N, C-alpha and C positions, 0 to 999 in steps of 0.2 A: 711232217707233209701233211698241209694247211686243210681243215675237214671241211665239207659243204655239207648243209643242211636241205634238206627238202624243206616247203612251206611247211609242212603240217606240226613241224619241229619246232618251228617258230612260233605257230601261232600257239600252240600248248602251254607256251613257255607264259603266256599272258603278262599282266606288265604289274602286280605284284608283289612277287619274289625279289627278296632281299639279294644285295649282291654279295657274291661268293667270293672269297680270298681261297687262296690255295695252300693248303695246309700241310707239314709234312711230321711226324710222327717219327723218332727215331729210337732203336734201342735200347731200353734201360740200362744202362753199365752194372755189371755186378760187380758188388764191392767186397763180397766173400771171398774170393780167390780160389773160391769152388767151382772149377770150367764146368764140370756135372748140372750145376742150376743155371747157366746160361737162358735156359729156357724159359726162365720166369722172366728174366728184360724181355724179351720175346714176345712171352703172353702180357705185359703190361700195354707193349706199343700197341699188340695186335687189338687188344680190347679199347684203347683212345681212337685208333683209326677206324674201328667199326664202333662207336660212337659219333663218331666226323660224319663217315657217311650213310651213317642211318638219318643224319638229321639232315641228308640234301647238299651236307655239305663238299666241295671238294678237297679231295687229300692225296699224296701222291701214294701211289700204289708200293707196296712192299719190293715189284720187282724194279720198277724203276728208283728208288734207294738204295738198291742193291750195286745197282750198275754206276750210278751219281760214286759209292764206296768204291766201286772200282776204278775208277776211273781218276779217282785222287790219289788212290793207293791210300787209303784206310781201310782198317779191319774194324768191324762196330767189338769185336772181343779185346783188341789191341791194350786197351788202357782206357780212362776218363777220357772225355774228349775236352779239346780245349773249348771255350768260346769260339777261338778263332775259327776251330775247326768246325764247329756247330753253324758256323756262318756259311763257311764255303760249301759245307754239302746242301745249304738251304738255297743256297743261292745257284751253286749248281742246277738243282729242277726248278728253279726260280717260283719257290715258295717265300709266300707273304710274313707267316710265322710258325716257327718250328717249338713243338713239344718234346721235350725229351728229358732225363733225369736219372737215378742210381736206384739202387736197393741193397739189403742187405739181410741175411737169414742168419740170425743167433741160435744157437742150439737150443731146444726144449728143455724144460728143466726135466719135465718126465716125457723123456723119449717113448716112452708106449703110448700114449695118452696124445703125441701133435710131432708132426714131422718138424716144429721150431717157429722163430718169431720173425715175419717176414713187416720190414719196413719197407717203405717205397716214397722216395722222393721227389717230385716232377716239377718242371719248369716248363715255362713259356717264354719266348722270345720274340717278340714282335722286328724283325728282317726289315719292312719299308721305313722305321724310325729308327730302328736297332734302339729297342727300348726292352729291359728284361720289366717281364710282367710278374705276377704273384708266383711262388712255392707253393705245394701242395705234397701232406706230407700224411702216410696213413701207418698204420701200426696193425698187425693183428697173427693170426693164428696162419700159417701157410694152409693150411686145409679152408681157410674162408679166405683163398687169395682171389673167390671171382667176385665177392663183395668188396672187397680191398680196392681191386683194380677197375670194378665199376665205380668206386665214389670218387676215385682221380678222375676217370672218364669223364664223370658228368662232370665235378667242378670244372674241369677245362673248358667243356664244353659251353657250360655254363657263363666262363670267361670270356671266351672268341667268341660266341655268339649266342649270347642273352637270348635274342627273341627266336632263336630255330631252340632253345634250350626247353624240353621237358619239363615239368617237376621231375623231384629224384624220386618221387614215388612211381609217376609213371614210367621212369626210364628203369627203375628198377622190372617194373611189371616186362618191361619190353626188352630187357634182359637177363634175364633168369637166371639163378644159379647153375654153376657146373661144378659136379665134382671133381677135388682136386687131380686124381689119376686122368680121369677125361681130357681134361686139358693138357695136361704134363702130356698126352701121346699126342693129341692132334697137335699141340706146338712143336712137337719132336717131330712129326711127318712133316709140318710145313717148311722142317728146317734141315730135313733129309735131303740126301744128292741122287739115291737112286728109287725109279719108281714104285720099285718092287717095295723098299722101306716104307714109302709112303703109306703106301696101299695099305702095309701091314699095319701100320701105326693108327693111319685114321679106321680102319677096323676094328681095331681091341679100345680106341675110343669112343665108337658107337656101339660096340658089347657093352661098354663099363654106364654109358651113358644113350642109349637109343634115340634119344629126342635130341638130339644135338645134331642141329640141323647145317651149324657150319662142317663138321667131317662129314655130312651126309651129300654136302656140293661138294665139295672136296674131291672124294672116291666119285661123284658123279663123272668128275670133269677127267679125270685120269680115266676112268671106265670110257669117256669117249673119246679121249686123245687115243687110245686104243683102238679104236674101233669096235667096243665090244656096247653097242645100242641100246642093246636088252638091258642088260645091267646098270648103263648110265642112266636110263629110263626110269628105272625103277630110285635109283639113291636120286637123282634130281628131283623123281617128284615128291619127295620127302621134305625138302625144302621151305623154311617155314617162309611165309608172307612178311615177316618184321625182319627175316634174314637181310644184308643189307646186298647180299649175290641174289636173290630171288628172280629179279629180273634177266639178269647173265643165267640164274639156273635155269630159267624159261627159255630164255632162246639156246642154251643148249639142248633142254629139253625136245624143243619144235624140232633141231637138226636131226638129234637121235630117231626120233620117232617118223620124219623125214625119211631117214636111209635103213627102216623099217618099212617103209610106202603103208605107214599109218598115217595119210595124207587129213584127214580130219583132225585126230588129234594134234598132229603138228600144225596145223591151222588154229587151232583156239590157242598152244603156247604162242606162236608167233604175231597172234590178235592180242593177249593178253599185256604182251612187252612192248608193241607198236602204239597200245595206248599209253603208255606212261615213257617210254622211249623211246621214241619215234625216228632212228637211226636209218639211214639207206639204207645198209641191210636189214635190216628189221621188215621193212617196209619189202625191199627184195623178196627176202623167203619168203615171207606172208604170201606174196603174186606169185610164187613158185607152186607153193602147197595149196590153193586154189586154183592156179592153171593146171596142177596133176588131176582136178575135180571137177575142171570143165567150166567153172565159175567163172562168169562173166567180172568180179570183182577183180580179177587178175591184173587186167591190165588196168587198172585205176592204180592201182598200188605199184605196179611197177613202173608207170608214169611217174608216179610219187616218186620214187627213186631213182628216177633220170633227171626228174627236175633237180636233186638236191647235189648231183654232180655227174653232167654229161658228157665229161669225159672218160666215163666209164666205158667198156667195151662191153662189159656182160650186161649191162644196163642197157644199154642201146641195143643189144640181141633179146634181151628178155620183152622190150616191148615189141620188137619188128616180129619175135616169135607169136607172142599172143595176136597182133595185127594177122598175122599168115594163117595165123588156126581160124580167125572169123574171116574169112577173103578179101580183106582190107590188102591186096595186094600192092597195090602203087606208096602206099604209105607204109608199109613193111620192108618194101625194098630200099626205100630213104633211110631204114634203122640200118637191115643190111651192110650198104654203103658204108653206111658213117663207122659200123664196127670193123670194113676193112682198111677202113682210111687209120683207123688206133690200132688194130691188130691185122697186119698185111698177111701173117698167115695162118690166122682163126679157119681150121675146118671144116665148120659147120654153114658158115656165114654164106660161100659160094654156093654151097647145095641149094640154102634156101632162097638164095638170091634169084638163082635159074629157075626155082618153081615157080617165082614170083614172076618173073619176067614170060613164062609160059601159063602163065595163071593156070597153078596146077596146086591145090588144097591138100590137105591133109587123104593120106591113103588106110585104111583099118591095114595094122600087119605092118607098114613102111618100118622098119627099126632104123633104116636112117635117118626118117624126122620125127621119131615118137619120143618124149619125153627127153627135152634136148636143155629143156628152164635149169636157167645156171643160181645155185647159189652160194651165199658169201658166210663164212663160216670166222671171220671176225668179229668182235665186238666190243666197240668203246663209249662204254658208258661214263668215262670220264667226260669224255671229249663233248658230249652233251650236255654235261655240268658244268663244261669248260664255256659252251657257249654263256647258259644262264648266266654265266660272271658279266661276259663280254657283253652281252644286251643290258644289262643291269648295270654296270658300269653308265654305260650311254644313256640314263634316265634323265634329264636335267633334276 
């Protein structure tokens, strides 16, 4: 579905950003033949993906990548991908460039000192011009996998978007090393099918390395989905500002605190996100938190969300609800009629439209008309990054 954005999002983009292509990172193939270390290939891909998104580049999500594999009847662990398969997967997700590769793990001379010698080989493919880019290779102890995959990630970033790449020293500061056992548990958590297995593995990763921000994000998201909002808030608040999930974490943090009726804290979380990723849903939810606090700014944010997508009945409803609470009955009635045009079975709009026609405002204790603000739970930061790409592509 075509996304529409509020003017605030367009203004925030400015005119000085680079045009961003779309990048796809594939799981690195396991050359060793040992299925129990497939997690390493996913870890390398996750590190490269993180490097790209941390540089504000548009990278295909892991979920979208796996969906493409399924549509094409491919399995990432079935065998090394041919160049034709890499092209097919890239085209399936509309990627401009693909980063892929393979790895091998050789036994250590002294198993008591090391789990083995890891060799990583990465390749860049420019799909727009069907041109193969450079290859990157790194070799070292498995215990140093965080350093090895960081170096490969930085080299890939330096090649595909040199203007967006920091120095390697700065990159390493922004991507601190993670102990191998914590990383293994985290990646196995991403690969697990059951939520209880994911929770156990992410929790173990954090026990091994308490400052491992990505694991805190995943635990927070799991708890939020299970409606354990208090626990979700605790985890999501631990996500570091340098984590590429930082704004999504704060969006979920805002939703969690909203569900706990801590509207001031929810407002703070949504404000942080809105200042950086002003999606319609973020502005709407910010307005909802402000509305619960009876703040006049709620109407402004509801209207910004509506300007971004006037076809959404929830945005129409929230603007009408804020106007009705202010006593602007005629204007509110227009919005409630717009809701019914788009959603004829809406249960609340007829009640409030009747109140508008009778010029009846809010009454304390009236549960039929209290706390009716509607929130959005979807968060599409990639859509915002895609907008950057589109706008910059139109620059002269």
